N, C-alpha and C positions, 0 to 999 in steps of 0.2 A: 504492498500498499505508500502510496506516494503519497508525502504528508503537503500541505500547502503553506507555501512560504508566507511568515508572518512581515509585514510592515514594525517596525523598534523605530520607537519614537527617542529624539535625543534623551529628553528626563527620566524615561524609561532605565537608558544606559546608564545615566549618571545616578539615579537613585541603587543600579544595582552592583556599579562599581566605587560606593562609598570609601574613602581611604586610598583613590587613585585620584593622584593630579592630572587635569586634563592638559596635555602636550600642542599647543598651537601648533609649534615649529612642523609638521606633521603634515605633507599639503594632501588637499583632495581627500580627506581620509580622517575619522576623529579619532585621536588617540589617548590612553590614560595609563599615565607610566605612577608603577611604586619601584621604589629600589629597595632591595631586600639582599641584605649584605654584599654579595661582589656585584651581580646583577641587577640587571629593569626587568621589571615584568611589566610588560606592555601588551594593554587588549586595543586593538584596531577596529575600527568598523568601518564602511565605506556609508555615510550617513551624508546625500546632498546637503549641502548648507541652506539650498532655497527651500526646497520640499520637506525636509526636518525628518525623516527616515530613510532606510538602505535597504537594497533586495538583496546586496551579496552574503560571503557569509563572514561571520565573527572570526577576528584573529589571534587567539592568547601565544605571546611569543614569550622568551627568556633570551634579552640579548647582554651582552658581557658589556658592564657599566662604562668601561676605558672606551673599546675600540666598536661598540656598538655593533659587533658580531654577530648576527642570528646564532643561538644555540639549537634551541629546540622552539615548537610551534606546533599548535594545534588549530583545524577550523571547527566552529561551530555553526550548522544549520541556521536557519530562520525558521525556525518549526513552533508551534503551542509550546514545546519541551528549551526554548533557545535559556533562560531564567537558570534553570535546571542545571545545566548544561556549562551554562559559562560557570555557575561557582562551583563547581564539580572541578573544572580546569584550572581556575584562575588558583583555590587549593593544592590540585596534586603541583601546577608549576611553583606557588610560591612555600611549600615543600620540601621542590627539588632544587629548590635556588637555596633555602638554608644548607643545603649541602654538600654546595659546589664551594671547592678548594681551590689552591694556588697549583701549579705544575711549575716542576724545579725552572720550566725553559721561559717562565713568567706570562703563562697562558692558565686557561681556567679548565680544572677537572668536572665534567659534568657527566649526567645519567644520558644515554644517548637509547635511541631501539632502533633495532634493526630486524632483517626476516628470521635470524636465525636467536634472537632473545638480546636482553640489555646488557649494554657494555658502556663502561666510563669512559671518554675522548676527553681531549685537551682541545681547546680553540686556536691554541696554536702548532705544536709540533705535533707529529704522527702518532703520540702514543693512544695504544687502544686494549683493556682489560676487559674479556669479557664476566659479566655480573654473575656468581654460581649461586642459586639460588639454595636456602637454607632447609632441608630436611628436618621436620617435627617426628620427631617418635613419638609413638602413643603408647 
């Protein structure tokens, strides 16, 4: 079943992103930023300024706070569940942002997802390390 696209108003987005700062420096999109440790969590939404609503995906991103290199992002469809999904993804990205550490090369080590599972990656060097899931004994 294909869900209908919901027109999200800017006021609704601001209400959902309390604690985030509106960033007017991003052109053609509304950006809401929050610095968490070494990274910036950014929510981007293409809400045309004249019409005050958007029709494309909302994106939740994690950027290096210094270089602004994109580290992780999620796309959120504009369906009836957009608020719930946005909250879940923001919480997930903020939790992951708290675990980011500095690499020996000066880059940032963060959790990345790939076709074979989760691994640690660096924003600057070629460091890659698979994260082995911990098995709980019953």
